[in-house]
N, C-alpha and C positions, 0 to 999 in steps of 0.2 A: 237408266230407265227414262223413257220419254213420258213423263207424267203430265196430268191435266193442268197442274198449277204452273207448269212452265209454258213457254210460248208454243202454240200449236202449229204444226208443219203446214197445214192447209191455209192458216192465216198468213204465214210467211209467203207461201206461194202466191196468194191472191194479192199481196201488197208489195211485191218486189218492185213493180214499175213505179208505184207511188213513192216508195222509199228511196229509189235511185234519184229522185228529183231533189234530194237534199242539196245538190249543187246550187240550187236557186238561192239557198240561204247560207252558202259558204260553210256548211257543216258536213261532217262525214257520218254516214250511217254504218254502224258496225254490227255484224252478226256475231254474237258472243257464244262460244261453245266450250265444252269441257273435254279434256283427255281422260283416259281411263284412270289416271291418278288424280283427277278432279282439279287439275290446273286449268286456269282460264286463258283462252286465246280468242282472237277475233280477226275477221277479214271484212274488208269494205263490201257492202251490199252490191255496189256497182259491178263487182267482179263475179257475182253469183248468178247462175242461170236457173237452178232449181235445187230442190231437196228431195232425196229419196230415202226410203226405209230399206235397209240392207236386206232384210228377209224377203222383200218383195221383188228383188231383181236377181237374175241369174248371173253369177260371177264366174268367168272363165280364168284359167291359169294363164299368166302372161308368158309370151315366148321370149321375153327379155330377161337378162340377168340383173337388172337394176334392183338393188336391195330394198328400195322403198316402194316399188310398184308390186302390189300383192294380187292384182287381178285386172280383168278387163270386163266392161259391161257394154251392152249394145243399147244405145239410145236412139230410137227411130232410124236405125240403119247406120249410125255413126259409132265406131268403137272408141271408147273412152278409157284411159288408164286410171286405175284407182290406187291412191297412195295411202299407206298406213301412216297417218299423221303422228301417232305416238312414237313410232320408230324414227321418223324424221327428226323430231325434237329431242330424241335421246331417252325417252321413257322406256325402261326395260319391263314392259308388260305385254300381255297377250292382246288379241283383238276381239275376245269374246264379248266385251262390253261395248264395242263400237257398233252402234245401231244406225247411225245416220251417215248418208253420203251427201256431201255438199258438192254439187256439180258446178264448176267454175268455168268461166269463159273470159279470158283476158290474153292480151298479146296475140289475139286471133288463134288461140289454142284452147282446147277443152281438157280439163282434168278433174277427176273426182277425188275428194278428200274425205276419208273415213274417220269419223269422230264419235265420241260417246253420245252427246246430246247437245241440242241447241238450247241455250238458256234464255236469251232475250235479244232484242234489237236495241242498241245503245247509240245515242246521238252525241257526237263530240265535235267541238270546234278545234281548229288547229292548235290554239294555245293550251289546250288540255292534253295534248300529246307530248310526252317527254322522251327524249333520246337518252338511253342509259349511258352512264359514264364509260363503262367498258363495252366496246362495240362487239356484239355477237352478230355475225352476218345473217343469221336467221331471224333477227329481231329488228323490226323497223322502229317501233317505239312502245312505250308502256303508258297505261292510263289506269284510272280507278273506275270500277263499275259497281252498280247496285244490282245484286243478284236477283232479288225479288222485290216487288213493289211494296210489300208489307214489312220489309226488313231494311232499316236505314244503314246497316253495316255495309261497307264497301270493300271490295277486294281488288288486288292488283291484277290487271289483265294485259297480256302481251299481244300486240298487233304484229303478227309475224310477217316476214318479208315474202310475199307471194311470188316475187320475181325469182328469189333464191330457190323456192320450192319447185318452180317450173324448171329451173336450170338443173337442179339435182335429180329430178325425176326424168330428165332427158326426154321430155315430151315434144314431139315435133315431126315434121315431114323431112326425112333424111334427103329426099330428092331435091328439095329447094330450100337450102339454108340461107336465109336472108335476114334472120332475126338479130337482135342486139347481142345475143349470146354467141353468134357464129362469125365473129370478126375475121378470124383467120381465113375463112373460105369466101369472104365477100370480095367480089370483083366487079369492075365496070369495064365497058368497052367504048373506046380503046383503052388499054391499061394506063396510057399516059394521062388520061383525064381523071385519074384518081386524085392526084394532088390538086389543091385549090389555090389559086393565085390571089392571096389577100394577106395584108399584114394587120388588118383590123382585129379587134379582140372579140372572141366569141365567149359569152358568159352562159354558164349552165347551172341550173338548180335541179338536183336529184338526190333523193335520200336513200335509195337502195344501194347497199355496198357492192353487190354483184353488178348492178347496172353502171355504177360509177366506174368500176374497174373496166368494164367493156367499153364505155364511152371514152374513157381515157385512151384506150388502145385505138379506137376508131378515129377520134379527132387527131391523134398523133399521126395516124396513117395518112390523113388528109393534109398533113403539113401545116396545121392551123395554129394560130396563137390563141390559146383558150385557157379558161379557168373554170373549175367545177366547185360548186358550193352545196352543202348538205341540207340546206333549207332555204325557204324563200326570203326570210329576214336577212340572212347573211348575204344573199345575192343582192337584195335591195340596198343594203349598206354599201356594198362594193359599187353599185351603179351610181350612188350618190357622190362617190369620190371621183367620178370620171367625167370628162367632157363627152357629151353625146357623140361627137365626131369620132371618138376613139372606139366606139362600140359598133361592131358590124352586125351582130345578131345576138339575141337572147333566146335560149332554149330552156323551157321550164317543164318539169313534171307537174302533175296536179296534186296528188296526195303527198303532203309534206307537213312536218310539225312546225309549230310557231307561226309561220305564214305560208299558206298554200299557193298553188299555182295561179288560182283565180286572183288572189290578192296581188301577186307579182304582176300579172298582166294589167290589172286595174291601176296599180301604182304607175307603171310605165306610161300607160295611155292617158292618164289624167294629169300627169306632170307635163306641162307644155314644153319644157326643155328637152324631155326625152320622148315626146309623143311620136316622133318619126322613127324611133328605133324599132326595127322589125322583130317580132316575137313569134316563135313557134312553140306550140304545146306538144310535148313528147310524153305519151302516156300509154299504159297497158289497157286502159279502159276503152271498151268499144261502144259504150252507151251513146246513142244519138244526142241525148240531152246534154251530155258533157261537151260534145263538139259544138252544139248550138251556143252553149254558154261561152266558150272560149272565143268563138267568132264574134259574138255579141260584144264581148269586152275589148276586142280589137286585135286578137291574134290573127296571123295570116292563115293558119290552118292548124288542125290537130293531126299529128303524125303518130301512128301506132308504133310501139317499140319493136314490132315484128317486121317493120318495113324499112330496112336500111337503104334500099335503093331510092325510095322517095325522100328520105332524110338527106341523103347525099345530094340528090337533085336539087332540093330546096336550098341547101347550104351553098352549093355552087352558084345557083341563079341569084341568090341574095348578095353574096360576097363579091361576085364578079360583075355585078351591076345589071344583070338581065331581068331582075325582078325588083319591085318597089322603087 
């Protein structure tokens, strides 16, 4: 039930732009919600476009056989797939209690996530996000949240892997597969230009298990010498052990536990010995403020995970000496 003592949907809508500016303070704003079994999950506010009440929208039956997609809605002429979040996380419950649709926009794709209720907006720094010991590909990290302001008790909350949800729901344009999830169909012209001629090391920081898997395929396909780390701190520790001349490029995600992508870029650009190492930010977030921040810190550009062609182009230009 969406009760008055919980966060109000209209308040969320009117403050989304403000809350996405959390990047200025190197913190993450999380929208915390519940499943029908009252488990707590969260998603970064920067990935959210809007919130809808299920009863107020017409839901059409999907033409797809995807087990997680339960319907389609029309948002200002754009058809958006709706995912039953409970089913995706493995809860064996119906959808009668799911009253809120979280409309998300990331990796240049839109998807609706149907949940029970929005509890609150919680602010977390990277060091407050913990990676579970046994890695579930649907879990990015866990943290503790205060459910109500008048209750000091805290509960465990799972920040789910939004990349994995998008992949499992198979949301995208079948006519133009250029996303990080579609490595097998990625091609360049001429085909001989796929491989990149460089023996320098490419260092990557990325915490999503599905994206790590796909990046591994992609970078191997380019014939690169590369290493992938699951958080910013591990990447920074590796950088500190290397001569800057050995590093051809650093590619970093933004949302990561322990040390995030902003902190990675800041470290590299403030350390005089590594200041000339080129850095690209690879993220699913499309917020303009995020791009402004990474550019201000010294990154060459922000590349969306949906744009493999641009990523390939940058890697080639940087490692083969046409850029920087």
